[in-house]
VEXKOL-490749 format. One line per 2 residues: number of its first residue (from 1); their letters; for each residue x, y, z of C-alpha. Coordinates in steps of 0.1 Angstrom, whole numbers, plus 5000, padded with zeros to 4 digits. Example, Ala and Ser with C-alpha at 12.3 -4.5 7.8 and 13.67 -1.06 7.14 Angstrom:
REM VEXKOL-490749
1	as	5123 4955 5078 ~ 5137 4989 5071
//
This chain:
REM VEXKOL-490749
1	ap	0851 6862 6654 ~ 0816 6876 6651
3	yg	0824 6900 6678 ~ 0858 6901 6677
5	pl	0886 6895 6700 ~ 0890 6904 6738
7	al	0919 6924 6751 ~ 0932 6928 6787
9	dv	0927 6964 6787 ~ 0894 6970 6808
11	st	0880 6995 6783 ~ 0886 6971 6754
13	if	0866 6944 6770 ~ 0835 6965 6780
15	iv	0834 6983 6748 ~ 0838 6954 6724
17	sk	0816 6928 6739 ~ 0784 6947 6748
19	ka	0766 6913 6749 ~ 0792 6900 6775
21	aq	0788 6930 6797 ~ 0749 6928 6793
23	na	0752 6890 6805 ~ 0775 6896 6831
25	tt	0763 6899 6867 ~ 0767 6931 6887
27	ed	0786 6911 6914 ~ 0810 6901 6888
29	fn	0820 6937 6878 ~ 0814 6954 6912
31	sg	0836 6927 6926 ~ 0864 6934 6903
33	ka	0864 6897 6893 ~ 0890 6891 6863
35	li	0894 6929 6860 ~ 0931 6934 6848
37	gt	0930 6972 6850 ~ 0964 6978 6831
39	gp	0951 7001 6805 ~ 0943 7040 6805
41	fk	0912 7034 6824 ~ 0900 7014 6858
43	fg	0868 6999 6864 ~ 0846 7022 6882
45	nf	0810 7010 6884 ~ 0786 6988 6865
47	kr	0747 6988 6863 ~ 0733 6958 6845
49	gd	0718 6968 6809 ~ 0725 7002 6817
51	si	0761 7017 6820 ~ 0798 7010 6827
53	el	0818 7036 6842 ~ 0855 7038 6840
55	ir	0880 7061 6860 ~ 0912 7074 6847
57	nd	0942 7051 6854 ~ 0971 7077 6864
59	sy	0996 7049 6866 ~ 0989 7037 6831
61	wg	1024 7033 6813 ~ 1011 7051 6784
63	gk	1006 7084 6800 ~ 0973 7100 6814
65	ad	0940 7097 6794 ~ 0922 7130 6785
67	wd	0893 7119 6805 ~ 0890 7119 6843
69	kv	0859 7094 6839 ~ 0840 7077 6811
71	tf	0804 7065 6810 ~ 0795 7038 6784
73	ri	0758 7037 6781 ~ 0743 7003 6769
75	lt	0718 7015 6740 ~ 0711 6987 6718
77	sd	0682 7003 6702 ~ 0690 7026 6672
79	ga	0663 7053 6679 ~ 0674 7056 6717
81	rl	0712 7057 6708 ~ 0704 7086 6683
83	aa	0681 7104 6705 ~ 0703 7102 6733
85	ll	0731 7120 6711 ~ 0706 7145 6697
87	ag	0695 7155 6733 ~ 0734 7161 6744
89	ev	0730 7130 6769 ~ 0761 7114 6753
91	da	0789 7127 6734 ~ 0794 7100 6710
93	id	0777 7070 6694 ~ 0789 7041 6675
95	sv	0767 7019 6648 ~ 0750 7052 6636
97	pp	0718 7042 6619 ~ 0721 7044 6579
99	ad	0688 7065 6579 ~ 0702 7091 6600
101	vp	0736 7095 6586 ~ 0726 7126 6559
103	kl	0706 7144 6587 ~ 0739 7141 6610
105	kt	0762 7150 6582 ~ 0745 7184 6578
107	np	0741 7193 6614 ~ 0768 7215 6627
109	kf	0765 7201 6662 ~ 0780 7166 6651
111	sl	0808 7152 6629 ~ 0808 7118 6615
113	vq	0836 7097 6617 ~ 0837 7068 6589
115	rt	0860 7039 6575 ~ 0857 7008 6559
117	sw	0858 6984 6585 ~ 0870 6948 6586
119	rt	0838 6931 6584 ~ 0827 6917 6552
121	if	0795 6903 6540 ~ 0794 6876 6518
123	wt	0772 6844 6507 ~ 0780 6809 6517
125	ld	0766 6781 6494 ~ 0759 6746 6501
127	qs	0786 6727 6479 ~ 0786 6695 6498
129	rd	0751 6677 6495 ~ 0736 6661 6465
131	kt	0704 6676 6472 ~ 0700 6709 6490
133	pd	0670 6721 6510 ~ 0660 6755 6492
135	it	0664 6745 6454 ~ 0640 6733 6435
137	dk	0625 6734 6399 ~ 0601 6763 6393
139	sg	0570 6742 6397 ~ 0583 6734 6435
141	kp	0598 6699 6429 ~ 0631 6687 6440
143	ld	0660 6687 6415 ~ 0678 6656 6409
145	kn	0711 6676 6419 ~ 0724 6702 6437
147	pl	0731 6730 6412 ~ 0758 6748 6436
149	kd	0779 6722 6434 ~ 0785 6734 6398
151	ir	0812 6765 6397 ~ 0793 6778 6366
153	vr	0760 6781 6387 ~ 0780 6799 6416
155	qa	0796 6823 6392 ~ 0764 6829 6375
157	is	0749 6839 6408 ~ 0780 6861 6414
159	ka	0777 6879 6380 ~ 0739 6885 6386
161	in	0746 6909 6414 ~ 0753 6946 6408
163	rq	0774 6953 6441 ~ 0780 6990 6429
165	al	0740 6996 6429 ~ 0738 6974 6463
167	te	0761 6997 6482 ~ 0750 7031 6468
169	rt	0713 7022 6472 ~ 0706 6998 6496
171	le	0733 7003 6518 ~ 0729 7040 6515
173	gl	0764 7043 6508 ~ 0776 7026 6540
175	gt	0798 6998 6522 ~ 0821 6994 6493
177	pa	0817 6963 6468 ~ 0841 6935 6477
179	sn	0862 6910 6459 ~ 0880 6892 6490
181	iv	0868 6878 6524 ~ 0889 6904 6541
183	ap	0892 6939 6536 ~ 0919 6961 6522
185	gi	0947 6967 6546 ~ 0941 6930 6559
187	lg	0969 6908 6559 ~ 0963 6884 6531
189	ya	0941 6907 6512 ~ 0944 6897 6475
191	dn	0947 6928 6454 ~ 0949 6907 6422
193	lk	0912 6898 6427 ~ 0887 6921 6412
195	ve	0852 6930 6421 ~ 0831 6906 6400
197	ky	0815 6930 6370 ~ 0777 6928 6370
199	dp	0768 6909 6336 ~ 0734 6895 6338
201	eg	0738 6882 6302 ~ 0767 6865 6311
203	ak	0751 6847 6341 ~ 0723 6834 6319
205	kl	0748 6816 6295 ~ 0765 6803 6326
207	la	0731 6786 6337 ~ 0725 6774 6304
209	aa	0758 6759 6300 ~ 0750 6741 6337
211	gy	0721 6729 6321 ~ 0697 6753 6336
213	pn	0686 6774 6305 ~ 0653 6784 6324
215	gf	0669 6787 6355 ~ 0655 6772 6391
217	al	0638 6781 6423 ~ 0657 6794 6452
219	tl	0652 6805 6488 ~ 0676 6831 6500
221	hg	0683 6834 6541 ~ 0698 6861 6561
223	pn	0695 6880 6594 ~ 0672 6908 6599
225	nr	0693 6925 6629 ~ 0728 6921 6624
227	yi	0746 6938 6595 ~ 0738 6973 6578
229	nd	0701 6969 6564 ~ 0709 6931 6562
231	er	0669 6923 6555 ~ 0670 6947 6526
233	vv	0703 6934 6512 ~ 0690 6900 6510
235	qt	0658 6914 6494 ~ 0678 6933 6467
237	va	0698 6902 6457 ~ 0669 6882 6453
239	qf	0656 6910 6430 ~ 0689 6905 6410
241	ls	0689 6867 6408 ~ 0652 6868 6396
243	rv	0663 6888 6366 ~ 0687 6860 6354
245	gi	0657 6832 6359 ~ 0663 6820 6391
247	qt	0632 6824 6407 ~ 0641 6837 6444
249	kv	0623 6840 6476 ~ 0635 6855 6508
251	et	0635 6843 6544 ~ 0650 6863 6572
253	fp	0654 6857 6610 ~ 0665 6875 6641
255	ls	0702 6866 6647 ~ 0695 6845 6678
257	vy	0674 6821 6654 ~ 0693 6826 6624
259	fg	0730 6815 6634 ~ 0717 6784 6648
261	ka	0697 6772 6618 ~ 0725 6782 6595
263	rn	0750 6763 6613 ~ 0728 6732 6615
265	gd	0727 6732 6575 ~ 0692 6743 6571
267	fs	0698 6768 6542 ~ 0714 6763 6507
269	va	0726 6802 6502 ~ 0730 6820 6536
271	ll	0744 6855 6544 ~ 0773 6858 6566
273	gw	0797 6886 6578 ~ 0831 6884 6589
275	gt	0857 6905 6606 ~ 0895 6893 6611
277	la	0927 6910 6614 ~ 0941 6881 6592
279	gd	0931 6864 6560 ~ 0946 6832 6568
281	fg	0925 6831 6603 ~ 0895 6839 6581
283	lr	0902 6815 6555 ~ 0908 6784 6578
285	tl	0873 6792 6597 ~ 0851 6801 6565
287	vg	0863 6779 6539 ~ 0888 6753 6554
289	tt	0878 6716 6554 ~ 0856 6712 6583
291	da	0873 6694 6611 ~ 0858 6693 6644
293	tt	0890 6681 6658 ~ 0910 6710 6647
295	gw	0883 6734 6647 ~ 0890 6742 6608
297	gs	0858 6753 6591 ~ 0839 6760 6622
299	wn	0818 6785 6603 ~ 0821 6768 6569
301	wg	0783 6768 6565 ~ 0787 6757 6528
303	ky	0811 6727 6537 ~ 0834 6738 6511
305	sn	0865 6718 6509 ~ 0897 6720 6484
307	pq	0930 6705 6495 ~ 0949 6731 6478
309	vd	0934 6760 6498 ~ 0937 6739 6530
311	kl	0976 6735 6521 ~ 0981 6772 6513
313	vq	0964 6782 6546 ~ 0985 6758 6564
315	ss	1017 6772 6551 ~ 1006 6809 6559
317	lg	0997 6800 6594 ~ 1029 6782 6597
319	sv	1050 6811 6584 ~ 1073 6828 6605
321	de	1084 6855 6577 ~ 1057 6878 6577
323	kq	1060 6885 6536 ~ 1061 6847 6532
325	rq	1029 6845 6552 ~ 1011 6872 6535
327	ef	1021 6857 6499 ~ 1007 6823 6511
329	ak	0976 6838 6523 ~ 0971 6857 6491
331	qa	0976 6827 6471 ~ 0951 6808 6493
333	at	0923 6834 6489 ~ 0929 6835 6451
335	va	0923 6799 6451 ~ 0891 6799 6470
337	ln	0876 6828 6455 ~ 0885 6818 6421
339	dy	0865 6787 6430 ~ 0835 6805 6442
341	av	0839 6790 6476 ~ 0819 6822 6489
343	ip	0805 6850 6471 ~ 0816 6885 6485
345	lh	0794 6912 6483 ~ 0810 6942 6503
347	hq	0830 6957 6532 ~ 0808 6976 6555
349	ya	0817 7010 6567 ~ 0820 7017 6604
351	tw	0804 7050 6615 ~ 0805 7072 6646
353	av	0791 7103 6653 ~ 0806 7127 6680
355	rk	0798 7162 6693 ~ 0815 7191 6680
357	gl	0845 7195 6700 ~ 0853 7158 6700
359	ky	0873 7139 6676 ~ 0878 7102 6671
361	tp	0902 7080 6649 ~ 0884 7055 6633
363	ri	0894 7018 6637 ~ 0892 6990 6611
365	de	0882 6967 6638 ~ 0849 6988 6645
367	ft	0860 6988 6681 ~ 0852 7020 6701
369	fa	0883 7029 6729 ~ 0877 7056 6754
371	hq	0913 7067 6755 ~ 0911 7074 6714
373	fh	0888 7102 6719 ~ 0901 7137 6722
375	pq	0895 7173 6726 ~ 0895 7190 6693
//
């Protein structure tokens, strides 16, 4: 899911779902409502929009944690989070602002901890409607048909994107080019799929073969406050597409507005990020044939549908043998991505900054757990 699953361990609930913590009432927390308390820490106190205090649970079956008490500050602003770290008000922060990574790397008072996260950023493309809202000819007139229904056009868009330049420059090194919906190490990652080679001339030939030798006009949509440098990512991709003859504009929105519009089908090509610990789960949700009764395709914004993919995902989800499940999930991913069901861009890096004297083991799921901080 976009914010990850919640576990029963109290520290997990508080750290993963910052939004849930902000939206809960003080009474909910201070009354101990729905708090299990079986993890390394017990609930201490909650100040709405400010902080959550946890107290070490000496009865924890896994042994005592290193800390008597842990305070999680809720600092949603990048600037405030960094300032608190530099001032010594906090010992560690997650989601380090990209622009501040270089200076923290050279600051002897802190260390950075990074790893490729489970979050993959990709483009969804409208592949169901005969006419799509954001594509016209270059004079602004609607086209007779939706170019995105042609696999050659989808492939041309993919070939037009220089993922290496995107990750090195636009992401400031905080990502790695992607060929899959899930990151390496996740169940169902298909290592036979390679990152699409940057090939602008090949993209132009594909567009011409599809009947668009002069390209067309397109508007790309994305959020501007959700993923690492997301607005800049959209703008960068627009520049790449313009170079192969697709006249491209950009519109971005705050997440609170963006998700609603995207799920409503307002966009032709939209940016989405997803993290999951199993490829078949992600495929079912992102490219499975939409079915409100089963929940399949609930985030399939492009309404992609392929019975072969559905069958392979069903086989994967129904497997009790782990190797068999892995194989079915890889096959499903291979079919879907060779069909350009979506266009993967990159896997984000997750970055933590910790003060000298502390160490933290980075997690692929981007979660921050108090009991995984240790004295160095």
